[in-house]
C-alpha positions in Angstrom: 139.0 138.7 63.8 135.2 138.9 64.3 135.0 135.2 65.2 137.8 135.5 67.7 136.2 138.6 69.3 132.8 136.9 69.5 134.2 133.8 71.2 136.1 136.0 73.7 133.1 138.1 74.3 130.7 135.1 74.9 133.1 133.1 77.0 134.1 136.0 79.3 130.5 137.2 79.5 129.2 133.8 80.4 131.9 133.4 83.0 131.2 136.8 84.5 127.5 136.5 84.6 127.5 132.9 85.8 130.0 133.6 88.5 128.0 136.6 89.7 124.6 134.8 89.6 126.1 131.9 91.6 127.8 134.2 94.1 124.6 136.3 94.7 122.2 133.4 94.7 124.1 130.7 96.6 127.6 131.6 97.8 126.9 134.9 99.7 123.7 133.6 101.4 125.5 130.4 102.5 128.5 132.4 103.7 126.2 134.6 105.8 124.4 131.6 107.2 127.5 129.9 108.5 129.0 133.0 110.1 132.8 133.0 110.9 133.4 129.9 108.8 131.9 131.7 105.9 134.3 134.6 106.5 137.1 132.1 106.2 135.7 131.0 102.9 135.5 134.5 101.6 139.1 135.1 102.8 140.2 132.1 100.9 138.5 133.3 97.7 140.1 136.7 98.2 143.6 135.2 98.6 143.0 133.2 95.4 142.3 136.4 93.5 138.7 135.8 92.7 137.7 139.4 93.5 140.3 140.7 91.1 139.9 138.1 88.4 136.2 138.4 87.9 136.3 142.2 87.3 139.2 141.8 84.9 137.2 139.2 83.0 134.2 141.5 83.0 136.4 144.2 81.4 137.5 141.8 78.7 133.9 141.0 78.0 133.0 144.7 77.7 136.1 145.6 75.6 135.5 142.8 73.2 131.9 143.7 72.9 132.8 147.4 72.2 135.3 146.3 69.6 132.6 144.3 67.8 130.2 147.2 68.1 132.8 149.5 66.5 133.5 147.0 63.7 129.7 146.8 63.0 129.5 150.5 62.8 132.1 150.5 60.1 133.2 154.1 60.0 129.9 155.8 60.4 127.3 153.5 58.9 123.6 153.9 59.6 123.7 150.6 61.5 124.1 152.6 64.8 120.5 153.9 64.4 119.0 150.4 64.1 117.0 148.8 66.9 119.6 146.1 67.1 122.4 148.6 67.7 120.3 150.5 70.2 119.4 147.3 72.1 123.1 146.4 72.2 123.8 149.9 73.4 121.4 149.4 76.3 123.2 146.1 77.2 126.6 147.9 77.0 125.4 150.6 79.4 124.1 148.1 81.9 127.3 146.0 81.6 129.4 149.1 82.3 127.2 150.0 85.3 127.4 146.4 86.5 131.2 146.3 86.5 131.4 149.7 88.2 128.9 148.8 90.9 130.5 145.4 91.3 134.0 147.0 91.8 133.1 150.0 93.9 130.1 148.5 95.8 130.1 144.7 96.0 133.9 144.2 95.9 134.7 147.1 98.2 132.2 146.1 100.8 133.2 142.4 100.6 136.9 143.4 101.3 135.8 145.7 104.1 133.7 142.9 105.7 136.6 140.5 105.4 139.0 143.0 107.1 136.5 143.6 109.9 136.0 139.8 110.3 139.7 139.2 110.6 139.9 142.0 113.2 137.0 140.5 115.1 138.6 137.0 115.1 141.7 138.4 116.8 139.6 140.0 119.6 138.8 138.2 122.8 135.3 136.9 123.2 133.0 139.7 124.6 130.9 142.6 123.8 133.5 144.4 121.7 133.9 141.4 119.5 130.1 141.0 119.1 129.8 144.6 118.1 132.5 144.1 115.5 130.7 141.0 114.2 127.5 143.0 113.9 129.4 145.5 111.8 130.7 142.7 109.6 127.1 141.6 109.1 126.0 145.1 108.2 128.8 145.6 105.7 128.2 142.1 104.3 124.5 143.1 103.8 125.7 146.1 101.8 127.8 143.9 99.6 124.9 141.6 99.1 122.6 144.5 98.1 125.2 145.7 95.6 125.5 142.1 94.4 121.8 141.9 93.7 121.9 145.2 91.8 124.9 144.0 89.7 123.0 140.7 89.0 120.0 142.6 87.9 122.0 144.8 85.6 123.8 141.7 84.2 120.4 140.0 83.6 119.4 143.0 81.5 122.7 142.9 79.7 122.4 139.2 78.9 118.8 139.6 77.7 119.6 142.5 75.5 122.6 140.7 74.0 120.3 137.6 73.3 117.5 139.5 71.7 119.3 142.4 69.9 119.4 140.6 66.5 115.6 139.9 66.7 114.1 143.3 67.7 
């Protein structure tokens, strides 16, 4: 069971963190740079389920990690007081915060920006459309800010998972 949980935890964690780091570092800035074509790209990713799949994969990573943590504790052992356990605990807290901020901040604002962009695309060219596109940019900026926060939390998570055994 341990080996299975560890493989699930590592594979889902790598996918989650890698996807988030790529999205924040490259995809979102490129989408913002190309304007309405970028909005189409984000719409395509949304329709393919990316913004639902990644949080679900994150939850699997967290659940498998918690399950391993509980196995290690073994019914009240003193292991929970070790530096290793405390370091893993910090990583767990940052992972939970990352998934919550990703869902309620980054994902929600990405969806809102997509909806606003679709509404703007249906408008005739003019001041009203430009105002709507400015709103899209502002909401996209909020999504990016949350994305950077989530990436920072995930970086802390990854580092704590990597060093826990050695502290």
